[in-house]
N, C-alpha and C positions, 0 to 999 in steps of 0.2 A: 502493501498500501504506500503511495507517495504523502510526503508527509512537509509541512513547510518549515525549513530550517533556517531562513533569516530572513528580517524584514528592515528595511533598510529607506530612513530618510535625508533628503539632502537639503534641510532650510533653505540655504542660498544656491540656486544654481551653478552645476560648475565647480562647487566648493567641494569641501571634505562631508563626505557622510557620515549618518549615527545609524548605529545599530543597533536596533529597539527591540521590546523581548513581545510587547504586543502596540497594535495602530488601531484606529477607526479606519475605516473605510467608506469614504466618499464619493461621490461621480469623479469629480474634479483629481481622486488621489487619494495618498493616506496622511494621516493625521495623529503625530504622536507628541509628549513633550509637551502638548501647546501650541504648537506650530504644525502648519501643512508642509506636505513636499512641494520642493520650490517656491516657497510664498516670496523667495526677493531673489532679486536678480542684480548684477552689474550690466549698466550701457554707459555708453562713451557718451562726450556731452552732448552728440545729438540722440540719443536713444537708442543707439546699436548696440544687441546685445553681446556679453562678451563670455567668451569660456575657455577651457583650458587648450583649444585648439589653437587660439593666438596668444592664450598667455597659460603656460602650465603651474606657474608657480600657485594657481587660485588653485589648487590640491591643497597647498600648504595651507590656506585660511581657513579654521574649523570654529563654525558656530556650537552654539550649547545652551539648550533655552534652561532657564533656571530659575524658579520665583518671580513671575511674573519678566524677564528681564532674556534677553537675547545675547552672550557673550561672545563675540567673535575674537580668537587668537590668531596672531602669525608670526612665523618667526622674527624677533629683531623689532619687536613690536608692544608697546603696551594694551592693554587689553582693549576692547571697543565695546561698550554695552549698551544697549538697543532698550528701548520698550516694548514688550509685545503689547501694550494697549495699542489700540488703534490712534492715528491721531488726526483728530478730524482737521487740522489747521494745515497737514503737508501738504504743498504744492501738489496739485496733478499734471502728470507729465505723460506724454502720447511718447512710447515706447514699441519697437519693434523687433518681433522674433520670427528669423527666416520670415515666411511671408505674412504675419498677422502682426498687425498693430493693433493694443490696446493701451487702455488710461492706466497709468499705475500713479503711485504716490510716492513721491522723492523720499529720499530719508534724512536729507538735510547736509548741509555742508559741512557739519564737522566727519560724518560717516564717509564722504564723498572724499575729505581730506584722506582721511587713515588710508582707503582704500587705494586711492591714488600712490601715496606712499607706496603701499605692498607692490602694486603692479608697476610702479613705476612709469603710471600714464598717467593722464587725466582719466577719472570715472567717476561715476554717481551708484550708488544704490538706491533702487525701487522695491516698492511692496505692491505684490502683486493687490491693486484694489478689489475693495470688498464690494462693490457694485457693480462688477465687471464678471463679464460669463464669455470665457472663451473657446466658443467651440472647436471641436474635433474635427478635421476633414473626413466625412460620409462618405469616400470613395470607396476605404478600406473595410467598411463596418456593415456594408450592407445596407446604407440607408438608416442605420439607430442613430439616433443624437446621443452625443456623448459630449464632453468639457473637458478642460483642464486646465492647469496655472501658468508656470512656467518652465514647465516639461517642453520639449523638444515638439513633442507631436500628439502624445495621447497620456492619459491618466496613469498608469501604470507599465513597469517593464519587467516583465517574467524573464528567469533564466532557469533550466534547468544545472543542477551539479554536475551530472553524468556530460552535459555539453561541455563543460571547461576540462573535466578529466578528460575527455577525447581530445578535446586540443591542447593540452597539456603533455600526455601523452605524444603527438605527434610532433610538439615542439621538445619535447627530450630526444627524440628520436632523431631529429635533425640538429643535436648539440647543441642546445638552446634552454634557457632555463622557464622553467614555469613559470605562469603565472598565479595571483592571486585576483578571485574574483571580482575586488574591487574596482578592479583596472575597468569593467564591465556596467558598472553604477546601475545595477539593479532595485527596485524597491523589493522583490520576491524570491525568494531562490528556493526550490523544490529540491528534493530527493527523493528517488524511487522511480523516477522514468528513464526510459533510456535514452541516450545520447541524441540530442534535438528532438526527441518525440515532444515537445512545444510545441512546434511547427507543425502536430499535425491536433492539435486540441480544435475541437469546437466549442468546448466548455471546459473548465476546472470550477469546482463550488469546495469551497472551503468555510468552516466557521459560519453556514447558511449564507454566505457572499457566492453571487454569483459572477465571474470573470470567464471573458471573451476575449482571447487572442485572436488579433484581427490582423496585426501587419508585422512581416517580419522586420527585426531591427536592423539598418544598414549601416554598418561600421566604418565612422571616422577615424581619427587616427588618436585618439584620446586613450583608447587601451596602450599605446605604446608608451605610455606616463607613469612613471612607477608613483601611487598614489603614496607613499610613504616620506619622497625626496621632491617630487616636481619636478624630477628630470626625465629627458626623453631618453627612451631606450630602442634596442632592436623593437622596428613594429610588428607585433603579430599577423599582420594582413597578407603577409606574401603565403603563409601556412592553410590560412583560412581561406584564401583564396584557390587552392588547389581543391578543395570538398564543398565549399561553402558558399557560389557565389551563384547567385538566387535569380532566373531568367523573368520571374514574375517582376524582380524590382531592376529590371536592366542591366542585371548580371552586380547590381553591388554585391558585395560581402555583407555575409549577415549573420548573425548570431544574438537568439533569445528574442522574444513578440513583444510588441507591443499589444496593449491588453487595455478595454475598459471595463466596464463594471456594467450589468446591466440587471443585477436585483441583490436586495440586499444590503443597500447603500447605508451607510451609520451603525454596522456591525463592527463589533471588533476583532481582530486576528489576534491568535497568540500562538508561538512558538510551537511546534511539537503537533500543530491540530493534523488531520487527515485528510487527501483530498479525493474527492469522485471525480475524474477524467472522464471526458467523452470524448470519442471522437471525429473527427471530422469525416464525411465520407462523400 
């Protein structure tokens, strides 16, 4: 029987994640420790989103919610503390993530100065606006409506442990080092599936929540970045290319599945819960 083995949230998009033992699932993604997954995001001064693709050091920015505050740490910097309470006076700012432009709440000049110092380039921190709904593309959901926050495109990313184990076996056989799961930045990790079996699931149900995998996750160079050091290493995409190029995705190299929540939103997931899976035919 497949089980849920890891739950991860990323309070600030493309910064360090937090492993949690339980999380509430909303249509827009996971919620734990008082924050939503990808609730904050770094942007350029003209509102374009920033990620580890351009700034690998973002891996070293570590947010931690605690007692109504978000504490953010980075090497060589004093901690930045932000209130979790919604700021009614925050400036509303249009920001762009891929093809979507949405309104966000600017987190102020002090936060902007802190993150600019960490990255060595001008940037601003924004928070997903509570008045905004960002719908996902229905191209891959068969018309089923869904929404997300600052995730690339969908509210949940699922990877089976066996899929990473299979990749690591191939990397080691090629004389390379194995990789940690954090390189692939999932929200849900499950054990007990065959390698890449998540590609073929119609639904998975866990804790009364029905989750539908809808779109393979096309991989960018972020898996080449060591999440503990923020340093780029050998890119695993060349190995993945030999067996994970997906014709449905115009040949893109894929690992893991983007998912939507189709029933049970508002329920809580816990590590160790068993999954019921239905294969797509």
